[in-house]
C-alpha positions as CSV (number, residue, x, y, z in Angstrom):
1,X,0.0,0.1,0.0
2,X,1.3,3.7,-0.9
3,X,1.9,5.8,2.0
4,X,-1.2,8.2,1.4
5,X,-3.5,4.9,1.3
6,X,-2.1,3.9,4.5
7,X,-2.7,7.2,6.2
8,X,-6.2,7.3,4.6
9,X,-7.1,3.9,6.2
10,X,-5.7,4.8,9.3
11,X,-7.9,7.8,9.4
12,X,-10.9,6.0,8.7
13,X,-10.2,3.4,11.3
14,X,-9.7,6.0,14.1
15,X,-12.9,7.7,13.0
16,X,-15.0,4.5,13.2
17,X,-13.3,3.8,16.5
18,X,-14.2,7.4,17.7
19,X,-17.6,7.1,16.6
20,X,-18.3,3.7,18.5
21,X,-16.5,5.0,21.7
22,X,-19.0,8.2,21.2
23,X,-22.1,6.2,21.0
24,X,-24.3,4.8,24.0
25,X,-24.9,1.5,22.2
26,X,-27.3,0.8,24.9
27,X,-29.4,-2.5,24.8
28,X,-33.1,-2.0,24.5
29,X,-34.9,-2.2,27.6
30,X,-36.9,-5.0,29.2
31,X,-39.6,-4.8,32.0
32,X,-38.5,-5.6,35.3
33,X,-37.9,-9.4,36.3
34,X,-39.8,-9.7,39.3
35,X,-43.5,-10.0,38.8
36,X,-45.9,-7.2,38.9
37,X,-49.0,-7.7,41.1
38,X,-51.6,-6.3,38.6
39,X,-54.3,-5.9,41.2
40,X,-52.0,-3.9,43.2
41,X,-50.9,-1.8,40.3
42,X,-54.2,-0.9,39.1
43,X,-55.6,2.5,40.1
44,X,-54.5,6.2,39.9
45,X,-50.7,7.3,39.4
46,X,-49.8,11.0,39.7
47,X,-47.0,11.7,37.0
48,X,-44.1,13.3,39.0
49,X,-41.6,13.7,36.3
50,X,-41.6,12.7,32.6
51,X,-39.7,12.8,29.3
52,X,-42.9,13.5,27.6
53,X,-44.3,11.9,24.3
54,X,-44.6,15.1,21.8
55,X,-46.3,13.9,18.7
56,X,-48.3,16.8,17.4
57,X,-51.4,16.7,16.3
58,X,-51.8,13.2,17.4
59,X,-50.8,13.2,21.1
60,X,-48.7,15.6,23.3
61,X,-48.5,15.5,27.0
62,X,-46.1,18.6,26.8
63,X,-46.8,21.5,29.5
64,X,-48.7,19.0,31.6
65,X,-50.2,20.0,34.8
66,X,-52.0,17.4,37.5
67,X,-51.2,14.6,35.2
68,X,-52.7,11.3,36.4
69,X,-52.7,7.9,34.8
70,X,-55.4,5.4,36.0
71,X,-55.1,1.5,35.1
72,X,-58.3,-0.7,35.5
73,X,-57.9,-4.4,34.5
74,X,-60.9,-5.7,32.7
75,X,-62.4,-9.1,32.6
76,X,-60.9,-10.0,29.2
77,X,-57.3,-9.3,30.4
78,X,-56.8,-6.0,29.0
79,X,-56.0,-3.0,30.8
80,X,-58.2,0.2,30.3
81,X,-56.1,3.1,30.8
82,X,-57.0,6.9,31.4
83,X,-54.4,9.8,31.1
84,X,-55.6,12.9,32.3
85,X,-53.9,16.2,32.7
86,X,-54.3,19.9,32.2
87,X,-52.4,21.7,29.5
88,X,-50.4,24.8,30.2
89,X,-51.7,25.3,33.8
90,X,-53.8,24.1,36.8
91,X,-56.9,25.8,35.2
92,X,-55.9,25.0,31.4
93,X,-58.0,22.8,29.4
94,X,-58.3,19.2,30.3
95,X,-56.8,16.6,27.9
96,X,-57.6,12.9,28.2
97,X,-56.3,9.9,26.4
98,X,-57.7,6.5,26.8
99,X,-55.2,4.0,25.6
100,X,-55.8,0.0,25.8
101,X,-53.0,-2.2,27.0
102,X,-52.3,-5.7,26.7
103,X,-49.6,-7.5,29.0
104,X,-47.3,-9.5,26.7
105,X,-45.0,-11.1,29.3
106,X,-47.4,-12.9,31.9
107,X,-47.2,-13.9,34.6
108,X,-44.5,-11.5,35.1
109,X,-46.7,-8.7,34.0
110,X,-44.1,-6.0,33.3
111,X,-44.1,-5.4,29.5
112,X,-47.2,-4.0,27.8
113,X,-48.4,-3.1,24.6
114,X,-50.3,0.0,24.6
115,X,-52.5,1.0,21.8
116,X,-53.3,4.6,21.6
117,X,-55.3,4.9,18.1
118,X,-56.7,2.0,16.2
119,X,-54.6,3.0,13.0
120,X,-51.2,3.1,14.7
121,X,-49.2,0.1,16.2
122,X,-49.2,-0.6,19.7
123,X,-46.2,0.7,21.7
124,X,-43.9,-1.0,24.1
125,X,-44.4,0.2,27.6
126,X,-42.5,-1.5,30.4
127,X,-42.8,-1.3,34.0
128,X,-39.1,-0.9,35.0
129,X,-39.6,-0.6,38.7
130,X,-42.3,-0.5,41.4
131,X,-41.6,-0.3,45.0
132,X,-42.8,-3.0,47.4
133,X,-45.7,-1.0,48.9
134,X,-46.6,0.0,45.3
135,X,-46.6,3.7,46.0
136,X,-43.9,4.7,43.3
137,X,-43.2,3.4,39.7
138,X,-40.9,4.2,36.7
139,X,-42.6,3.2,33.4
140,X,-40.4,3.6,30.4
141,X,-39.9,2.4,26.8
142,X,-37.3,0.1,25.2
143,X,-35.4,2.9,23.3
144,X,-35.4,5.3,26.2
145,X,-37.1,8.0,24.4
146,X,-40.0,8.4,26.9
147,X,-40.3,7.9,30.8
148,X,-42.5,8.6,33.4
149,X,-41.9,8.7,37.2
150,X,-45.2,8.4,39.0
151,X,-46.6,8.0,42.5
152,X,-49.7,7.1,44.2
153,X,-49.7,10.8,45.9
154,X,-49.5,14.1,44.1
155,X,-46.1,14.9,45.8
156,X,-43.1,13.0,47.1
157,X,-40.1,14.0,49.4
158,X,-37.2,15.5,47.8
159,X,-35.3,12.3,48.9
160,X,-37.7,10.1,47.4
161,X,-37.7,12.1,44.1
162,X,-33.8,12.0,43.9
163,X,-33.8,8.3,44.7
164,X,-36.3,7.7,41.8
165,X,-34.3,10.0,39.4
166,X,-31.2,8.0,40.3
167,X,-33.0,4.7,39.4
168,X,-34.3,6.4,36.2
169,X,-30.7,7.1,35.4
170,X,-29.6,3.7,36.1
171,X,-32.1,2.4,33.4
172,X,-29.8,4.5,31.0
173,X,-32.2,7.5,30.6
174,X,-30.7,10.9,30.1
175,X,-32.3,12.3,33.1
176,X,-31.2,15.9,32.3
177,X,-34.4,15.8,30.0
178,X,-36.7,14.9,32.8
179,X,-39.2,17.5,33.7
180,X,-41.4,17.7,36.7
181,X,-45.1,17.6,36.3
182,X,-46.6,20.4,38.9
183,X,-49.1,18.9,40.9
184,X,-51.7,20.8,43.2
185,X,-54.8,19.5,44.4
């Protein structure tokens, strides 16, 4: 090989190594391995923080206030979901979305297919963490684009919040993108 060709090959190899070193190459997430008790998990969860879905004009939870996600297990095994929030302020217009979920990894129950609109494919939603008392949870998606930190009550202590953020970071999420959801009841 001539000297210029060797230099070119060396530069290309270095560029490829640098590109690989700079990428995260995170493995797609899976739901938690410990079983989720669906009966205990059902009910309302206040959204404390999130990396929000923003897909206008179909769906956007950007600028949400008083966000609450409620789950109900139906007799057919599907999960009726109601997500309500106020857009732009505590007195803003109420937005409501009612997707349906199907557990896809029973009996562990931590991986759900969530269908928002009949004409769109179902999305993968993962229960990544739920505390033993079923008072806090972290819900995410496999590619780490969106995450929700939720609690049974509209407020949690600063220590509890920091702990949930640290666990969220441990799943590979960029917690710098997390936004607190204002809650006032």
